[in-house]
matplotlib code that plots the C-alpha trace (Angstrom):
import matplotlib.pyplot as plt

x = [-3.8, 0.1, 2.4, 6.0, 8.6, 12.1, 14.7, 16.9, 13.8, 14.1, 11.2, 7.4, 5.9, 3.7, 0.4, -0.3, -4.1, -6.6, -10.3, -12.7, -16.3, -18.6, -21.5, -19.5, -20.4, -18.5, -17.7, -16.6, -13.8, -12.4, -12.1, -10.2, -7.7, -7.1, -6.5, -3.8, -0.8, 0.8, 2.6, -0.5, -2.7, -3.5, -2.3, -2.9, -0.5, -2.8, -1.7, -2.8, -4.8, -3.9, -6.1, -4.4, -7.1, -6.1, -9.1, -12.6, -11.1, -13.8, -13.4, -15.1, -14.6, -16.0, -12.5, -13.7, -16.9, -17.4, -17.4, -20.6, -18.3, -14.7, -13.4, -10.0, -11.9, -11.7, -14.8, -18.1, -21.7, -22.8, -21.0, -22.3, -22.4, -23.4, -24.1, -27.6, -29.2, -28.4, -30.6, -28.9, -32.5, -34.8, -37.7, -37.9, -37.7, -39.6, -43.5, -46.2, -48.4, -47.7, -49.6, -47.7, -44.5, -45.5, -46.2, -42.5, -40.8, -42.6, -41.8, -38.1, -37.9, -39.3, -36.9, -34.2, -34.6, -35.8, -32.4, -30.3, -32.8, -32.0, -28.1, -28.6, -26.2, -27.0, -28.4, -31.2, -32.6, -35.8, -34.6, -32.2, -28.5, -25.9, -22.2, -23.4, -26.7, -24.3, -22.2, -25.5, -26.5, -23.0, -23.1, -26.7, -28.5, -32.1, -34.5, -38.0, -40.5, -41.6, -44.4, -42.9, -39.7, -42.1, -41.4, -42.1, -39.1, -37.8, -37.5, -36.7, -36.9, -40.2, -41.7, -42.1, -43.1, -42.8, -39.7, -38.7, -36.0, -34.7, -30.5, -30.0, -32.1, -30.8, -27.0, -26.3, -28.0, -25.8, -25.8, -25.5, -28.8, -30.2, -28.5, -30.3, -34.1, -33.8, -33.9, -37.4, -37.1, -39.5, -37.3, -38.4, -35.0, -34.4, -32.0, -30.2, -28.9, -26.3, -24.3, -20.9, -18.0, -17.6, -21.5, -23.3, -24.3, -27.9, -29.5, -32.7, -34.2, -36.5, -37.5, -37.4, -34.5, -33.4, -32.1, -28.7, -30.1, -32.1, -29.3, -27.1, -24.6, -25.5, -23.8, -26.4, -26.0, -28.5, -30.1, -29.3, -26.2]
y = [39.0, 39.8, 38.1, 39.0, 37.4, 38.8, 36.4, 38.7, 40.7, 40.3, 41.6, 41.8, 41.9, 45.0, 44.7, 47.1, 46.6, 47.6, 46.5, 47.5, 48.4, 45.2, 47.1, 47.5, 45.4, 42.7, 44.4, 47.5, 45.5, 43.7, 47.3, 48.6, 45.3, 46.2, 49.9, 49.9, 48.5, 47.3, 50.1, 52.1, 50.3, 52.9, 50.3, 51.5, 50.1, 48.2, 47.4, 44.1, 44.1, 41.9, 39.1, 39.1, 40.6, 42.6, 43.8, 44.7, 45.6, 47.2, 49.7, 48.4, 48.0, 44.3, 43.2, 45.7, 44.2, 42.2, 38.4, 36.5, 34.0, 33.2, 29.9, 31.3, 34.3, 37.7, 40.0, 38.6, 38.7, 35.1, 33.6, 30.1, 28.0, 24.5, 22.3, 21.2, 18.1, 14.5, 11.7, 9.1, 7.7, 10.6, 7.9, 6.9, 10.3, 12.4, 12.4, 15.0, 13.0, 13.0, 9.8, 7.9, 9.1, 8.0, 4.4, 4.5, 5.4, 2.8, 0.2, 1.3, 1.6, -2.0, -3.5, -1.9, -2.6, -6.0, -6.4, -5.4, -7.2, -10.6, -9.7, -10.3, -8.3, -9.4, -5.9, -7.0, -4.8, -4.1, -0.8, 1.6, 0.9, 3.5, 3.4, 5.5, 3.7, 0.4, 2.4, 2.9, -0.8, -2.2, 0.3, -1.2, 1.9, 1.4, 4.2, 5.2, 7.2, 10.6, 12.2, 15.5, 14.6, 15.0, 18.5, 20.7, 20.8, 22.5, 19.5, 21.3, 25.4, 26.3, 23.1, 22.1, 18.3, 16.3, 15.3, 13.0, 14.8, 12.2, 12.3, 8.4, 8.0, 11.0, 10.4, 14.5, 16.1, 17.5, 19.9, 22.9, 22.2, 22.1, 25.2, 26.8, 25.6, 23.6, 20.5, 19.9, 22.3, 24.7, 27.9, 30.5, 31.0, 32.1, 30.0, 31.6, 28.9, 29.4, 27.2, 25.7, 28.1, 25.2, 26.2, 28.9, 31.4, 30.8, 32.0, 30.8, 32.0, 29.4, 29.1, 25.8, 23.0, 22.2, 19.2, 18.9, 18.6, 21.7, 23.9, 20.9, 22.2, 24.1, 26.3, 27.3, 30.8, 31.2, 34.4, 35.3, 37.2]
z = [-57.4, -57.8, -55.1, -55.3, -53.5, -52.9, -52.5, -49.8, -48.2, -44.6, -42.0, -42.5, -46.0, -47.8, -49.0, -51.8, -52.4, -54.9, -55.8, -58.4, -57.1, -56.9, -58.8, -61.8, -64.7, -65.9, -69.5, -67.6, -65.6, -68.6, -70.4, -67.3, -67.3, -71.2, -70.7, -67.7, -66.7, -63.6, -62.9, -63.5, -61.0, -57.7, -55.0, -51.5, -48.8, -45.9, -42.8, -41.3, -37.9, -34.6, -36.0, -39.4, -41.3, -44.2, -46.3, -45.0, -41.8, -39.3, -37.1, -33.9, -30.2, -30.0, -28.2, -25.3, -24.8, -21.6, -22.3, -21.6, -19.6, -19.2, -17.5, -16.1, -14.3, -15.4, -15.6, -17.3, -17.5, -16.5, -13.4, -14.7, -18.0, -18.8, -21.7, -22.1, -20.6, -22.2, -21.3, -23.7, -23.7, -24.9, -25.5, -22.0, -20.1, -22.8, -23.7, -24.9, -22.2, -18.4, -18.2, -20.7, -19.6, -15.9, -17.6, -19.4, -16.0, -13.8, -16.5, -16.6, -12.6, -12.1, -14.8, -13.3, -10.0, -10.3, -11.9, -9.0, -6.5, -8.8, -9.0, -13.0, -14.8, -18.5, -19.2, -21.0, -23.9, -22.3, -21.1, -22.8, -20.6, -20.8, -19.3, -16.4, -15.5, -15.4, -13.0, -10.8, -11.2, -10.1, -6.9, -6.3, -6.5, -6.9, -8.3, -6.7, -8.8, -7.9, -9.8, -9.2, -11.4, -14.3, -15.4, -18.8, -21.0, -24.0, -26.4, -29.7, -30.2, -29.7, -28.5, -24.7, -23.4, -20.5, -18.9, -16.0, -14.7, -12.2, -12.2, -12.1, -15.3, -17.2, -18.3, -18.0, -15.2, -13.3, -10.0, -12.2, -14.1, -10.7, -9.9, -12.4, -12.1, -8.5, -7.1, -8.4, -11.7, -9.7, -10.0, -12.3, -14.4, -18.3, -20.0, -22.9, -25.5, -27.8, -30.4, -29.9, -31.5, -34.6, -36.0, -37.1, -34.5, -32.9, -30.1, -28.2, -24.7, -23.1, -19.2, -19.0, -19.0, -22.4, -24.1, -25.9, -29.3, -29.1, -31.0, -31.9, -30.1, -27.0, -24.0, -21.8, -20.0, -16.7, -16.7, -13.0, -12.9]

ax = plt.figure().add_subplot(projection="3d")
ax.plot(x, y, z, "-o")
ax.set_aspect("equal")
plt.show()
């Protein structure tokens, strides 16, 4: 690469580009360098695109495609987008077995409600606390067990287990999640899960609620458009 800066040059720079073929052998490339001088290199003047790419520029209509979702309005495919469920206590609200999950949740609820009744704010480690649960505790909100809250959920890609879908016990189980699957998670809907922008792209579709770690960083698009 040769970069030449002229002291009194005004305006945009010019890019003159030339490349050898990738399939050429190392010996052929070295022979080429030995046999040619700078003036003899057949440079091509190229113009960067609006994203400042200047090599391997693809002629594509990607910018004209309809986006999946736009926060600030405009035309898009899906009207709703949400992060996945974040429980902050997976070991309590997930289990392969419904009976085991029922036992765990009943124990959790007894401990939590008992502390409220006794006005004991020592927050013992018999259950797992978080700032959200402590906020419910400060408001004196008790929890009631409901068997219908035990539903199927995608815990890892291609791995479904039982999930206790009570909002107070799950740190981030929002109205959007309930809009996707119904108050009792009984609405049939497809979820399209994709990774966030700072991770390599991958995509997974599931018909059940999904935990946040299913694709490390996840944005969920309901399939109802």
